[in-house]
C-alpha positions in Angstrom: -103.3 -74.3 -74.2 -100.6 -72.9 -71.9 -101.2 -72.7 -68.1 -99.5 -69.9 -66.3 -99.9 -67.7 -63.3 -101.2 -64.1 -63.6 -100.6 -61.6 -60.9 -102.5 -58.3 -61.1 -101.7 -55.3 -59.0 -103.2 -55.7 -55.5 -104.5 -59.2 -56.7 -103.8 -62.7 -55.6 -101.9 -65.0 -58.1 -104.4 -66.7 -60.4 -104.0 -69.7 -62.6 -104.8 -68.8 -66.2 -104.9 -70.8 -69.5 -104.2 -69.1 -72.8 -103.5 -69.9 -76.4 -99.9 -70.1 -77.6 -98.5 -67.0 -79.3 -97.6 -63.4 -78.9 -101.1 -61.8 -78.8 -102.5 -63.8 -75.9 -99.5 -62.9 -73.8 -99.8 -59.3 -74.9 -103.4 -59.3 -73.8 -102.6 -60.7 -70.4 -99.9 -58.1 -69.6 -101.9 -55.4 -71.4 -99.3 -54.4 -74.0 -95.9 -55.2 -75.5 -94.0 -57.4 -73.2 -90.5 -58.4 -72.0 -89.1 -61.2 -69.9 -87.5 -60.3 -66.6 -84.8 -62.7 -65.4 -85.7 -63.3 -61.8 -85.8 -67.1 -61.6 -83.9 -70.0 -63.2 -87.0 -72.2 -63.4 -89.8 -69.8 -64.6 -90.2 -67.0 -67.0 -91.5 -63.7 -65.6 -93.3 -61.6 -68.2 -94.3 -58.0 -67.8 -95.5 -55.0 -69.8 -92.3 -53.5 -71.2 -93.6 -50.0 -70.6 -95.2 -50.7 -67.3 -92.9 -48.3 -65.4 -93.6 -45.4 -67.7 -97.2 -45.9 -68.9 -99.1 -45.3 -65.6 -99.4 -49.0 -64.7 -99.9 -49.6 -61.0 -97.1 -51.0 -58.9 -97.5 -54.7 -58.5 -94.7 -56.5 -56.6 -91.6 -55.1 -54.8 -88.3 -56.9 -55.3 -86.0 -57.1 -52.3 -82.4 -58.2 -52.0 -80.6 -58.3 -48.7 -83.6 -56.4 -47.2 -83.3 -53.5 -49.6 -85.7 -52.5 -52.4 -84.0 -53.1 -55.7 -86.9 -52.9 -58.2 -90.6 -52.7 -58.6 -92.7 -54.7 -61.1 -95.6 -52.6 -62.5 -98.8 -53.8 -64.2 -99.8 -57.4 -64.7 -97.2 -60.1 -64.3 -97.4 -63.5 -66.1 -95.3 -66.5 -65.1 -94.8 -69.3 -67.5 -92.1 -71.8 -68.3 -90.0 -72.5 -71.4 -88.7 -75.6 -73.1 -85.1 -76.3 -74.2 -85.8 -74.5 -77.5 -87.0 -71.4 -75.7 -90.7 -71.9 -76.5 -93.3 -70.8 -73.9 -94.8 -73.8 -72.1 -97.0 -74.4 -69.1 -95.8 -74.2 -65.5 -95.9 -77.6 -63.8 -98.3 -78.1 -60.9 -95.3 -77.9 -58.5 -94.1 -74.6 -60.0 -97.7 -73.2 -60.0 -97.8 -73.8 -56.2 -94.3 -72.6 -55.6 -94.9 -69.3 -57.4 -98.4 -68.9 -56.0 -96.8 -68.9 -52.5 -94.0 -66.5 -53.5 -96.3 -64.0 -55.3 -98.9 -64.1 -52.6 -96.7 -61.6 -50.8 -96.3 -57.9 -52.0 -92.5 -58.1 -51.5 -90.5 -60.8 -53.3 -87.1 -61.7 -52.0 -84.6 -62.3 -54.8 
């Protein structure tokens, strides 16, 4: 089992556990997915068509006080090992990202 953080539009970050593999991640983000390179110590996974398939806006990304992007649909945060395999977020990272994603605007 992999433990990650799921953030739904208008929802609070929620700790989730899921089986390893493509399909469980696909189910959590409700479609084909892609990794968004926002952080060095966590993987941010979103629906790759979230911006065009009618998914609701989820979190707003700000840099220097300006809106630079919007993440749509469900967001899943996990970690990866040295080989690039998806692994669980540590307890410290779960807490860190729960605090960060408890806000609608994320400063990057």
